[in-house]
C-alpha positions as protocol buffer text, in pm:
chain_id: "A"
residue {
  index: 1
  type: MET
  ca { x: 7935 y: -335 z: 2587 }
}
residue {
  index: 2
  type: LYS
  ca { x: 8022 y: -4 z: 2424 }
}
residue {
  index: 3
  type: ASN
  ca { x: 7786 y: 157 z: 2178 }
}
residue {
  index: 4
  type: GLU
  ca { x: 7898 y: 351 z: 1875 }
}
residue {
  index: 5
  type: ILE
  ca { x: 7754 y: 694 z: 1808 }
}
residue {
  index: 6
  type: LEU
  ca { x: 7813 y: 939 z: 1529 }
}
residue {
  index: 7
  type: LYS
  ca { x: 7968 y: 1278 z: 1574 }
}
residue {
  index: 8
  type: ILE
  ca { x: 8019 y: 1553 z: 1321 }
}
residue {
  index: 9
  type: LEU
  ca { x: 8354 y: 1720 z: 1371 }
}
residue {
  index: 10
  type: SER
  ca { x: 8296 y: 2077 z: 1492 }
}
residue {
  index: 11
  type: PHE
  ca { x: 8561 y: 2207 z: 1251 }
}
residue {
  index: 12
  type: CYS
  ca { x: 8361 y: 2067 z: 962 }
}
residue {
  index: 13
  type: LEU
  ca { x: 8045 y: 2243 z: 1085 }
}
residue {
  index: 14
  type: ILE
  ca { x: 8224 y: 2576 z: 1078 }
}
residue {
  index: 15
  type: ILE
  ca { x: 8367 y: 2512 z: 731 }
}
residue {
  index: 16
  type: THR
  ca { x: 8035 y: 2408 z: 578 }
}
residue {
  index: 17
  type: SER
  ca { x: 7857 y: 2711 z: 725 }
}
residue {
  index: 18
  type: LEU
  ca { x: 8125 y: 2944 z: 597 }
}
residue {
  index: 19
  type: PHE
  ca { x: 8121 y: 2770 z: 258 }
}
residue {
  index: 20
  type: PHE
  ca { x: 7750 y: 2831 z: 222 }
}
residue {
  index: 21
  type: PHE
  ca { x: 7777 y: 3196 z: 331 }
}
residue {
  index: 22
  type: TYR
  ca { x: 8069 y: 3254 z: 97 }
}
residue {
  index: 23
  type: SER
  ca { x: 7898 y: 3085 z: -195 }
}
residue {
  index: 24
  type: CYS
  ca { x: 7590 y: 3302 z: -157 }
}
residue {
  index: 25
  type: ASN
  ca { x: 7802 y: 3614 z: -162 }
}
residue {
  index: 26
  type: GLU
  ca { x: 8084 y: 3508 z: -394 }
}
residue {
  index: 27
  type: GLY
  ca { x: 8265 y: 3792 z: -559 }
}
residue {
  index: 28
  type: ASN
  ca { x: 8135 y: 4147 z: -557 }
}
residue {
  index: 29
  type: LYS
  ca { x: 7797 y: 4087 z: -708 }
}
residue {
  index: 30
  type: LYS
  ca { x: 7544 y: 4365 z: -716 }
}
residue {
  index: 31
  type: SER
  ca { x: 7315 y: 4385 z: -413 }
}
residue {
  index: 32
  type: ALA
  ca { x: 7018 y: 4338 z: -645 }
}
residue {
  index: 33
  type: ASP
  ca { x: 7156 y: 3995 z: -744 }
}
residue {
  index: 34
  type: ASN
  ca { x: 7200 y: 3896 z: -380 }
}
residue {
  index: 35
  type: ASP
  ca { x: 6850 y: 4019 z: -298 }
}
residue {
  index: 36
  type: ALA
  ca { x: 6711 y: 3796 z: -573 }
}
residue {
  index: 37
  type: LEU
  ca { x: 6860 y: 3493 z: -396 }
}
residue {
  index: 38
  type: THR
  ca { x: 6776 y: 3588 z: -38 }
}
residue {
  index: 39
  type: SER
  ca { x: 6428 y: 3732 z: -77 }
}
residue {
  index: 40
  type: GLY
  ca { x: 6106 y: 3655 z: -261 }
}
residue {
  index: 41
  type: LYS
  ca { x: 5903 y: 3335 z: -279 }
}
residue {
  index: 42
  type: LEU
  ca { x: 5989 y: 2968 z: -319 }
}
residue {
  index: 43
  type: THR
  ca { x: 5760 y: 2664 z: -308 }
}
residue {
  index: 44
  type: VAL
  ca { x: 5892 y: 2319 z: -224 }
}
residue {
  index: 45
  type: TYR
  ca { x: 5690 y: 2000 z: -267 }
}
residue {
  index: 46
  type: CYS
  ca { x: 5799 y: 1750 z: -2 }
}
residue {
  index: 47
  type: ASP
  ca { x: 5751 y: 1373 z: 5 }
}
residue {
  index: 48
  type: GLU
  ca { x: 5495 y: 1308 z: 279 }
}
residue {
  index: 49
  type: ALA
  ca { x: 5716 y: 1033 z: 424 }
}
residue {
  index: 50
  type: LEU
  ca { x: 5989 y: 1293 z: 491 }
}
residue {
  index: 51
  type: TYR
  ca { x: 5774 y: 1591 z: 588 }
}
residue {
  index: 52
  type: ASN
  ca { x: 5796 y: 1546 z: 966 }
}
residue {
  index: 53
  type: LEU
  ca { x: 6174 y: 1510 z: 936 }
}
residue {
  index: 54
  type: MET
  ca { x: 6210 y: 1815 z: 711 }
}
residue {
  index: 55
  type: GLU
  ca { x: 5997 y: 2055 z: 917 }
}
residue {
  index: 56
  type: THR
  ca { x: 6289 y: 2156 z: 1138 }
}
residue {
  index: 57
  type: ALA
  ca { x: 6513 y: 2202 z: 833 }
}
residue {
  index: 58
  type: PHE
  ca { x: 6248 y: 2430 z: 680 }
}
residue {
  index: 59
  type: LYS
  ca { x: 6239 y: 2634 z: 1001 }
}
residue {
  index: 60
  type: LEU
  ca { x: 6617 y: 2665 z: 996 }
}
residue {
  index: 61
  type: HIS
  ca { x: 6589 y: 2803 z: 642 }
}
residue {
  index: 62
  type: ASP
  ca { x: 6320 y: 3046 z: 758 }
}
residue {
  index: 63
  type: SER
  ca { x: 6539 y: 3179 z: 1038 }
}
residue {
  index: 64
  type: THR
  ca { x: 6847 y: 3203 z: 816 }
}
residue {
  index: 65
  type: PHE
  ca { x: 6665 y: 3368 z: 524 }
}
residue {
  index: 66
  type: PRO
  ca { x: 6368 y: 3553 z: 678 }
}
residue {
  index: 67
  type: ASP
  ca { x: 6304 y: 3745 z: 355 }
}
residue {
  index: 68
  type: VAL
  ca { x: 6241 y: 3425 z: 157 }
}
residue {
  index: 69
  type: LYS
  ca { x: 5881 y: 3314 z: 190 }
}
residue {
  index: 70
  type: LEU
  ca { x: 5920 y: 2937 z: 176 }
}
residue {
  index: 71
  type: THR
  ca { x: 5593 y: 2757 z: 107 }
}
residue {
  index: 72
  type: ARG
  ca { x: 5615 y: 2387 z: 186 }
}
residue {
  index: 73
  type: ILE
  ca { x: 5353 y: 2152 z: 50 }
}
residue {
  index: 74
  type: LYS
  ca { x: 5322 y: 1792 z: 171 }
}
residue {
  index: 75
  type: VAL
  ca { x: 5239 y: 1547 z: -109 }
}
residue {
  index: 76
  type: ASN
  ca { x: 5302 y: 1181 z: -176 }
}
residue {
  index: 77
  type: ALA
  ca { x: 5614 y: 1086 z: -371 }
}
residue {
  index: 78
  type: ARG
  ca { x: 5424 y: 1027 z: -693 }
}
residue {
  index: 79
  type: GLU
  ca { x: 5269 y: 1376 z: -675 }
}
residue {
  index: 80
  type: ALA
  ca { x: 5603 y: 1538 z: -595 }
}
residue {
  index: 81
  type: MET
  ca { x: 5768 y: 1381 z: -899 }
}
residue {
  index: 82
  type: ALA
  ca { x: 5469 y: 1472 z: -1118 }
}
residue {
  index: 83
  type: LYS
  ca { x: 5510 y: 1836 z: -1016 }
}
residue {
  index: 84
  type: LEU
  ca { x: 5875 y: 1825 z: -1117 }
}
residue {
  index: 85
  type: LEU
  ca { x: 5823 y: 1641 z: -1447 }
}
residue {
  index: 86
  type: SER
  ca { x: 5543 y: 1879 z: -1550 }
}
residue {
  index: 87
  type: ALA
  ca { x: 5765 y: 2179 z: -1467 }
}
residue {
  index: 88
  type: ASN
  ca { x: 5520 y: 2293 z: -1200 }
}
residue {
  index: 89
  type: SER
  ca { x: 5779 y: 2297 z: -924 }
}
residue {
  index: 90
  type: GLU
  ca { x: 6126 y: 2445 z: -898 }
}
residue {
  index: 91
  type: VAL
  ca { x: 6233 y: 2202 z: -627 }
}
residue {
  index: 92
  type: ILE
  ca { x: 6112 y: 1883 z: -462 }
}
residue {
  index: 93
  type: ILE
  ca { x: 6235 y: 1668 z: -173 }
}
residue {
  index: 94
  type: ILE
  ca { x: 6182 y: 1296 z: -218 }
}
residue {
  index: 95
  type: ALA
  ca { x: 6312 y: 964 z: -87 }
}
residue {
  index: 96
  type: ARG
  ca { x: 6335 y: 782 z: -418 }
}
residue {
  index: 97
  type: ASP
  ca { x: 6469 y: 807 z: -773 }
}
residue {
  index: 98
  type: TYR
  ca { x: 6262 y: 810 z: -1094 }
}
residue {
  index: 99
  type: LEU
  ca { x: 6028 y: 515 z: -1140 }
}
residue {
  index: 100
  type: LYS
  ca { x: 6026 y: 313 z: -1464 }
}
residue {
  index: 101
  type: ASP
  ca { x: 5722 y: 490 z: -1609 }
}
residue {
  index: 102
  type: GLU
  ca { x: 5867 y: 829 z: -1517 }
}
residue {
  index: 103
  type: ASP
  ca { x: 6191 y: 738 z: -1693 }
}
residue {
  index: 104
  type: SER
  ca { x: 5989 y: 637 z: -2000 }
}
residue {
  index: 105
  type: LEU
  ca { x: 5802 y: 967 z: -2003 }
}
residue {
  index: 106
  type: MET
  ca { x: 6126 y: 1160 z: -1978 }
}
residue {
  index: 107
  type: ILE
  ca { x: 6268 y: 967 z: -2274 }
}
residue {
  index: 108
  type: ALA
  ca { x: 5951 y: 1011 z: -2478 }
}
residue {
  index: 109
  type: TYR
  ca { x: 5940 y: 1387 z: -2418 }
}
residue {
  index: 110
  type: LYS
  ca { x: 6319 y: 1431 z: -2428 }
}
residue {
  index: 111
  type: VAL
  ca { x: 6337 y: 1558 z: -2072 }
}
residue {
  index: 112
  type: LYS
  ca { x: 6687 y: 1551 z: -1926 }
}
residue {
  index: 113
  type: GLU
  ca { x: 6753 y: 1419 z: -1578 }
}
residue {
  index: 114
  type: HIS
  ca { x: 6713 y: 1694 z: -1324 }
}
residue {
  index: 115
  type: PRO
  ca { x: 6994 y: 1841 z: -1114 }
}
residue {
  index: 116
  type: GLU
  ca { x: 7007 y: 1647 z: -790 }
}
residue {
  index: 117
  type: MET
  ca { x: 7153 y: 1696 z: -443 }
}
residue {
  index: 118
  type: ILE
  ca { x: 7159 y: 1435 z: -168 }
}
residue {
  index: 119
  type: CYS
  ca { x: 7127 y: 1587 z: 176 }
}
residue {
  index: 120
  type: ALA
  ca { x: 7120 y: 1275 z: 396 }
}
residue {
  index: 121
  type: GLU
  ca { x: 7091 y: 898 z: 397 }
}
residue {
  index: 122
  type: ASP
  ca { x: 6791 y: 730 z: 552 }
}
residue {
  index: 123
  type: ALA
  ca { x: 6703 y: 359 z: 550 }
}
residue {
  index: 124
  type: LEU
  ca { x: 6396 y: 151 z: 474 }
}
residue {
  index: 125
  type: VAL
  ca { x: 6327 y: -46 z: 790 }
}
residue {
  index: 126
  type: PHE
  ca { x: 6097 y: -319 z: 915 }
}
residue {
  index: 127
  type: TYR
  ca { x: 5982 y: -221 z: 1261 }
}
residue {
  index: 128
  type: THR
  ca { x: 5764 y: -357 z: 1541 }
}
residue {
  index: 129
  type: LEU
  ca { x: 5670 y: -287 z: 1899 }
}
residue {
  index: 130
  type: LYS
  ca { x: 5953 y: -352 z: 2144 }
}
residue {
  index: 131
  type: SER
  ca { x: 5755 y: -648 z: 2281 }
}
residue {
  index: 132
  type: PHE
  ca { x: 5752 y: -836 z: 1948 }
}
residue {
  index: 133
  type: PRO
  ca { x: 5930 y: -1173 z: 1998 }
}
residue {
  index: 134
  type: LEU
  ca { x: 6152 y: -1138 z: 1690 }
}
residue {
  index: 135
  type: ASP
  ca { x: 6436 y: -894 z: 1632 }
}
residue {
  index: 136
  type: THR
  ca { x: 6640 y: -1049 z: 1347 }
}
residue {
  index: 137
  type: LEU
  ca { x: 6571 y: -1169 z: 992 }
}
residue {
  index: 138
  type: SER
  ca { x: 6779 y: -1258 z: 690 }
}
residue {
  index: 139
  type: GLN
  ca { x: 6720 y: -1074 z: 365 }
}
residue {
  index: 140
  type: ASN
  ca { x: 6676 y: -1407 z: 185 }
}
residue {
  index: 141
  type: LEU
  ca { x: 6410 y: -1528 z: 428 }
}
residue {
  index: 142
  type: LEU
  ca { x: 6235 y: -1192 z: 417 }
}
residue {
  index: 143
  type: SER
  ca { x: 6221 y: -1213 z: 37 }
}
residue {
  index: 144
  type: ASN
  ca { x: 6078 y: -1568 z: 51 }
}
residue {
  index: 145
  type: ILE
  ca { x: 5807 y: -1459 z: 291 }
}
residue {
  index: 146
  type: LEU
  ca { x: 5707 y: -1162 z: 76 }
}
residue {
  index: 147
  type: ILE
  ca { x: 5750 y: -1311 z: -271 }
}
residue {
  index: 148
  type: ASN
  ca { x: 5649 y: -1673 z: -205 }
}
residue {
  index: 149
  type: ASN
  ca { x: 5395 y: -1595 z: 67 }
}
residue {
  index: 150
  type: GLN
  ca { x: 5563 y: -1819 z: 320 }
}
residue {
  index: 151
  type: ASN
  ca { x: 5466 y: -1785 z: 685 }
}
residue {
  index: 152
  type: LEU
  ca { x: 5709 y: -1611 z: 916 }
}
residue {
  index: 153
  type: SER
  ca { x: 5558 y: -1798 z: 1210 }
}
residue {
  index: 154
  type: SER
  ca { x: 5659 y: -2133 z: 1056 }
}
residue {
  index: 155
  type: TYR
  ca { x: 6026 y: -2035 z: 1092 }
}
residue {
  index: 156
  type: PHE
  ca { x: 6002 y: -1883 z: 1439 }
}
residue {
  index: 157
  type: PRO
  ca { x: 5799 y: -2077 z: 1698 }
}
residue {
  index: 158
  type: GLY
  ca { x: 5803 y: -1773 z: 1927 }
}
residue {
  index: 159
  type: VAL
  ca { x: 5583 y: -1587 z: 1677 }
}
residue {
  index: 160
  type: LYS
  ca { x: 5245 y: -1738 z: 1763 }
}
residue {
  index: 161
  type: ASN
  ca { x: 5035 y: -1557 z: 1502 }
}
residue {
  index: 162
  type: GLU
  ca { x: 5135 y: -1468 z: 1148 }
}
residue {
  index: 163
  type: PRO
  ca { x: 5218 y: -1096 z: 1154 }
}
residue {
  index: 164
  type: ARG
  ca { x: 5055 y: -848 z: 921 }
}
residue {
  index: 165
  type: PHE
  ca { x: 5292 y: -634 z: 712 }
}
residue {
  index: 166
  type: VAL
  ca { x: 5186 y: -269 z: 705 }
}
residue {
  index: 167
  type: ILE
  ca { x: 5313 y: -3 z: 463 }
}
residue {
  index: 168
  type: ASN
  ca { x: 5230 y: 334 z: 310 }
}
residue {
  index: 169
  type: ASN
  ca { x: 5028 y: 330 z: -15 }
}
residue {
  index: 170
  type: TYR
  ca { x: 5134 y: 256 z: -373 }
}
residue {
  index: 171
  type: SER
  ca { x: 5212 y: 625 z: -441 }
}
residue {
  index: 172
  type: SER
  ca { x: 5455 y: 648 z: -150 }
}
residue {
  index: 173
  type: SER
  ca { x: 5832 y: 641 z: -165 }
}
residue {
  index: 174
  type: GLU
  ca { x: 5826 y: 367 z: 102 }
}
residue {
  index: 175
  type: TYR
  ca { x: 5644 y: 135 z: -136 }
}
residue {
  index: 176
  type: ALA
  ca { x: 5872 y: 224 z: -427 }
}
residue {
  index: 177
  type: ASN
  ca { x: 6182 y: 150 z: -220 }
}
residue {
  index: 178
  type: PHE
  ca { x: 6024 y: -167 z: -82 }
}
residue {
  index: 179
  type: VAL
  ca { x: 5973 y: -297 z: -438 }
}
residue {
  index: 180
  type: SER
  ca { x: 6317 y: -186 z: -555 }
}
residue {
  index: 181
  type: LEU
  ca { x: 6537 y: -274 z: -257 }
}
residue {
  index: 182
  type: VAL
  ca { x: 6359 y: -563 z: -84 }
}
residue {
  index: 183
  type: THR
  ca { x: 6167 y: -765 z: -342 }
}
residue {
  index: 184
  type: LYS
  ca { x: 6387 y: -659 z: -637 }
}
residue {
  index: 185
  type: LYS
  ca { x: 6077 y: -580 z: -846 }
}
residue {
  index: 186
  type: LYS
  ca { x: 5949 y: -939 z: -825 }
}
residue {
  index: 187
  type: ASN
  ca { x: 5581 y: -1016 z: -784 }
}
residue {
  index: 188
  type: ILE
  ca { x: 5471 y: -977 z: -421 }
}
residue {
  index: 189
  type: LYS
  ca { x: 5235 y: -1253 z: -307 }
}
residue {
  index: 190
  type: LYS
  ca { x: 5221 y: -1161 z: 60 }
}
residue {
  index: 191
  type: LYS
  ca { x: 4917 y: -949 z: 139 }
}
residue {
  index: 192
  type: LEU
  ca { x: 5016 y: -601 z: 253 }
}
residue {
  index: 193
  type: THR
  ca { x: 4799 y: -373 z: 464 }
}
residue {
  index: 194
  type: MET
  ca { x: 4823 y: -20 z: 322 }
}
residue {
  index: 195
  type: PHE
  ca { x: 4743 y: 321 z: 464 }
}
residue {
  index: 196
  type: THR
  ca { x: 4761 y: 672 z: 327 }
}
residue {
  index: 197
  type: GLY
  ca { x: 5038 y: 838 z: 523 }
}
residue {
  index: 198
  type: SER
  ca { x: 5339 y: 719 z: 720 }
}
residue {
  index: 199
  type: ASP
  ca { x: 5190 y: 839 z: 1050 }
}
residue {
  index: 200
  type: SER
  ca { x: 4891 y: 610 z: 994 }
}
residue {
  index: 201
  type: VAL
  ca { x: 5125 y: 313 z: 943 }
}
residue {
  index: 202
  type: ILE
  ca { x: 5310 y: 389 z: 1268 }
}
residue {
  index: 203
  type: ASN
  ca { x: 4988 y: 436 z: 1464 }
}
residue {
  index: 204
  type: TYR
  ca { x: 4851 y: 105 z: 1335 }
}
residue {
  index: 205
  type: VAL
  ca { x: 5166 y: -81 z: 1444 }
}
residue {
  index: 206
  type: LYS
  ca { x: 5149 y: 79 z: 1788 }
}
residue {
  index: 207
  type: ASN
  ca { x: 4784 y: -13 z: 1833 }
}
residue {
  index: 208
  type: ASN
  ca { x: 4806 y: -364 z: 1688 }
}
residue {
  index: 209
  type: PRO
  ca { x: 5073 y: -579 z: 1856 }
}
residue {
  index: 210
  type: GLY
  ca { x: 5215 y: -845 z: 1628 }
}
residue {
  index: 211
  type: THR
  ca { x: 5226 y: -628 z: 1317 }
}
residue {
  index: 212
  type: ILE
  ca { x: 5537 y: -531 z: 1122 }
}
residue {
  index: 213
  type: GLY
  ca { x: 5557 y: -180 z: 984 }
}
residue {
  index: 214
  type: ILE
  ca { x: 5763 y: -82 z: 681 }
}
residue {
  index: 215
  type: GLY
  ca { x: 5893 y: 273 z: 681 }
}
residue {
  index: 216
  type: TYR
  ca { x: 6201 y: 487 z: 728 }
}
residue {
  index: 217
  type: LEU
  ca { x: 6457 y: 498 z: 1006 }
}
residue {
  index: 218
  type: SER
  ca { x: 6394 y: 872 z: 1037 }
}
residue {
  index: 219
  type: GLN
  ca { x: 6030 y: 798 z: 1125 }
}
residue {
  index: 220
  type: ILE
  ca { x: 6109 y: 569 z: 1420 }
}
residue {
  index: 221
  type: ALA
  ca { x: 6465 y: 652 z: 1532 }
}
residue {
  index: 222
  type: LYS
  ca { x: 6349 y: 857 z: 1831 }
}
residue {
  index: 223
  type: ASP
  ca { x: 6045 y: 646 z: 1919 }
}
residue {
  index: 224
  type: THR
  ca { x: 6137 y: 430 z: 2217 }
}
residue {
  index: 225
  type: SER
  ca { x: 5823 y: 214 z: 2183 }
}
residue {
  index: 226
  type: LEU
  ca { x: 5939 y: 73 z: 1848 }
}
residue {
  index: 227
  type: LYS
  ca { x: 6236 y: -132 z: 1730 }
}
residue {
  index: 228
  type: GLY
  ca { x: 6388 y: -194 z: 1389 }
}
residue {
  index: 229
  type: ILE
  ca { x: 6438 y: -557 z: 1287 }
}
residue {
  index: 230
  type: LYS
  ca { x: 6802 y: -640 z: 1224 }
}
residue {
  index: 231
  type: ILE
  ca { x: 6869 y: -779 z: 875 }
}
residue {
  index: 232
  type: SER
  ca { x: 7153 y: -1009 z: 769 }
}
residue {
  index: 233
  type: TYR
  ca { x: 7239 y: -1013 z: 399 }
}
residue {
  index: 234
  type: LEU
  ca { x: 7497 y: -1076 z: 128 }
}
residue {
  index: 235
  type: ASP
  ca { x: 7666 y: -761 z: 2 }
}
residue {
  index: 236
  type: SER
  ca { x: 7743 y: -687 z: -364 }
}
residue {
  index: 237
  type: ALA
  ca { x: 8063 y: -894 z: -341 }
}
residue {
  index: 238
  type: GLY
  ca { x: 7877 y: -1192 z: -196 }
}
residue {
  index: 239
  type: LYS
  ca { x: 8016 y: -1138 z: 154 }
}
residue {
  index: 240
  type: TYR
  ca { x: 7784 y: -1229 z: 441 }
}
residue {
  index: 241
  type: ILE
  ca { x: 7699 y: -931 z: 661 }
}
residue {
  index: 242
  type: PHE
  ca { x: 7569 y: -1043 z: 998 }
}
residue {
  index: 243
  type: PRO
  ca { x: 7268 y: -860 z: 1143 }
}
residue {
  index: 244
  type: HIS
  ca { x: 7347 y: -526 z: 1302 }
}
residue {
  index: 245
  type: THR
  ca { x: 7135 y: -294 z: 1513 }
}
residue {
  index: 246
  type: VAL
  ca { x: 6920 y: -73 z: 1294 }
}
residue {
  index: 247
  type: HIS
  ca { x: 7106 y: 250 z: 1363 }
}
residue {
  index: 248
  type: GLN
  ca { x: 7262 y: 540 z: 1174 }
}
residue {
  index: 249
  type: ALA
  ca { x: 7613 y: 414 z: 1258 }
}
residue {
  index: 250
  type: ASN
  ca { x: 7544 y: 93 z: 1066 }
}
residue {
  index: 251
  type: VAL
  ca { x: 7394 y: 284 z: 776 }
}
residue {
  index: 252
  type: LEU
  ca { x: 7716 y: 486 z: 763 }
}
residue {
  index: 253
  type: ARG
  ca { x: 7927 y: 169 z: 776 }
}
residue {
  index: 254
  type: ARG
  ca { x: 7712 y: -5 z: 512 }
}
residue {
  index: 255
  type: ASN
  ca { x: 7610 y: -276 z: 755 }
}
residue {
  index: 256
  type: TYR
  ca { x: 7245 y: -244 z: 658 }
}
residue {
  index: 257
  type: PRO
  ca { x: 7104 y: -348 z: 318 }
}
residue {
  index: 258
  type: PHE
  ca { x: 6825 y: -97 z: 249 }
}
residue {
  index: 259
  type: ILE
  ca { x: 6985 y: 248 z: 243 }
}
residue {
  index: 260
  type: VAL
  ca { x: 6771 y: 532 z: 103 }
}
residue {
  index: 261
  type: PRO
  ca { x: 6921 y: 866 z: -7 }
}
residue {
  index: 262
  type: ILE
  ca { x: 6711 y: 1175 z: 60 }
}
residue {
  index: 263
  type: ARG
  ca { x: 6715 y: 1367 z: -268 }
}
residue {
  index: 264
  type: VAL
  ca { x: 6656 y: 1731 z: -355 }
}
residue {
  index: 265
  type: TYR
  ca { x: 6564 y: 1755 z: -724 }
}
residue {
  index: 266
  type: LEU
  ca { x: 6580 y: 2089 z: -905 }
}
residue {
  index: 267
  type: LEU
  ca { x: 6384 y: 2184 z: -1213 }
}
residue {
  index: 268
  type: GLN
  ca { x: 6673 y: 2376 z: -1370 }
}
residue {
  index: 269
  type: ASP
  ca { x: 7049 y: 2392 z: -1350 }
}
residue {
  index: 270
  type: LEU
  ca { x: 7051 y: 2756 z: -1241 }
}
residue {
  index: 271
  type: LYS
  ca { x: 7199 y: 2941 z: -944 }
}
residue {
  index: 272
  type: ASN
  ca { x: 6857 y: 3054 z: -829 }
}
residue {
  index: 273
  type: LYS
  ca { x: 6667 y: 3037 z: -496 }
}
residue {
  index: 274
  type: ALA
  ca { x: 6584 y: 2671 z: -552 }
}
residue {
  index: 275
  type: PHE
  ca { x: 6954 y: 2591 z: -599 }
}
residue {
  index: 276
  type: TRP
  ca { x: 7057 y: 2773 z: -283 }
}
residue {
  index: 277
  type: PHE
  ca { x: 6775 y: 2608 z: -92 }
}
residue {
  index: 278
  type: GLY
  ca { x: 6912 y: 2269 z: -200 }
}
residue {
  index: 279
  type: MET
  ca { x: 7262 y: 2378 z: -102 }
}
residue {
  index: 280
  type: PHE
  ca { x: 7134 y: 2487 z: 237 }
}
residue {
  index: 281
  type: LEU
  ca { x: 6985 y: 2143 z: 306 }
}
residue {
  index: 282
  type: SER
  ca { x: 7279 y: 1945 z: 173 }
}
residue {
  index: 283
  type: LYS
  ca { x: 7579 y: 2151 z: 287 }
}
residue {
  index: 284
  type: GLU
  ca { x: 7483 y: 2391 z: 566 }
}
residue {
  index: 285
  type: GLY
  ca { x: 7639 y: 2275 z: 893 }
}
residue {
  index: 286
  type: LYS
  ca { x: 7343 y: 2332 z: 1123 }
}
residue {
  index: 287
  type: VAL
  ca { x: 7111 y: 2139 z: 892 }
}
residue {
  index: 288
  type: GLN
  ca { x: 7357 y: 1851 z: 863 }
}
residue {
  index: 289
  type: LYS
  ca { x: 7389 y: 1850 z: 1243 }
}
residue {
  index: 290
  type: TYR
  ca { x: 7010 y: 1835 z: 1267 }
}
residue {
  index: 291
  type: PHE
  ca { x: 6998 y: 1526 z: 1042 }
}
residue {
  index: 292
  type: LEU
  ca { x: 7259 y: 1363 z: 1265 }
}
residue {
  index: 293
  type: ASP
  ca { x: 7055 y: 1439 z: 1577 }
}
residue {
  index: 294
  type: ALA
  ca { x: 6740 y: 1307 z: 1405 }
}
residue {
  index: 295
  type: GLY
  ca { x: 6902 y: 964 z: 1377 }
}
residue {
  index: 296
  type: ILE
  ca { x: 7004 y: 948 z: 1011 }
}
residue {
  index: 297
  type: VAL
  ca { x: 7332 y: 1008 z: 826 }
}
residue {
  index: 298
  type: PRO
  ca { x: 7422 y: 1357 z: 701 }
}
residue {
  index: 299
  type: VAL
  ca { x: 7599 y: 1321 z: 367 }
}
residue {
  index: 300
  type: TYR
  ca { x: 7822 y: 1627 z: 342 }
}
residue {
  index: 301
  type: ALA
  ca { x: 7949 y: 1660 z: 697 }
}
residue {
  index: 302
  type: GLN
  ca { x: 8270 y: 1493 z: 809 }
}
residue {
  index: 303
  type: ILE
  ca { x: 8175 y: 1218 z: 1053 }
}
residue {
  index: 304
  type: LYS
  ca { x: 8358 y: 999 z: 1299 }
}
residue {
  index: 305
  type: LEU
  ca { x: 8240 y: 703 z: 1509 }
}
residue {
  index: 306
  type: VAL
  ca { x: 8278 y: 751 z: 1883 }
}
residue {
  index: 307
  type: GLU
  ca { x: 8255 y: 473 z: 2140 }
}
residue {
  index: 308
  type: GLN
  ca { x: 8036 y: 544 z: 2442 }
}
residue {
  index: 309
  type: ASP
  ca { x: 7992 y: 337 z: 2755 }
}
């Protein structure tokens, strides 16, 4: 059976790289203006759940703009958004939108929504060790198990012991997306085991067979000891989507229900270093190619599906 992989067209890589270079040097601006964009200091607060993924992108920025001292600080999603809302950060990288209480604060203090760029699409996934006897669930059954505290083992005789669901803590973007995308903000009755940090969740799953981790595709895509559980679901038009392999190709084709944009939020709508940093992540060809190779979907690059034996 042939597998589908994603490829970015090489022509598009050249165009995006040239676009970024041209944008940074548009017109005949004074050298002092260009220096202000390509030198100095910039601090980015990065969602802990994305930090391992973004490290290579940060290094690509370092090598492209060696005169910009980029300080990257790993924080949980709640802390990242707090830095932005309190105007203590020019730019953050996060795997979720505003939460309800953050929206309320913005309304109360008349804070406008921040400029936003989406650099890639990830996915919230349920993952296990390869040896786990289950590889497919329906979204409806998953919701019943989590919301109504039903036993997964009662539906699948091959699952001898009721699995423990493991997830990052309440302040994480994983938990926020879990509540928003999976349980639709309904009360969760199933007991969840929580850790501080996505790496701790992954390590627990690896060391405790029979557990189900909840995290991002980018966290497990290259880990051959783990597998994502395929999810069948009804799309927005009520059409049944049969379970597909948890893979970037099916995220691209919208054959997976829990797609998560990776967002770059800016404090101000200005053409400053923070803006060009966001542009670099979301439109620079070599960064988009890196996201592709990391197992997620680059948003700006032109992509085609290629069959491979």
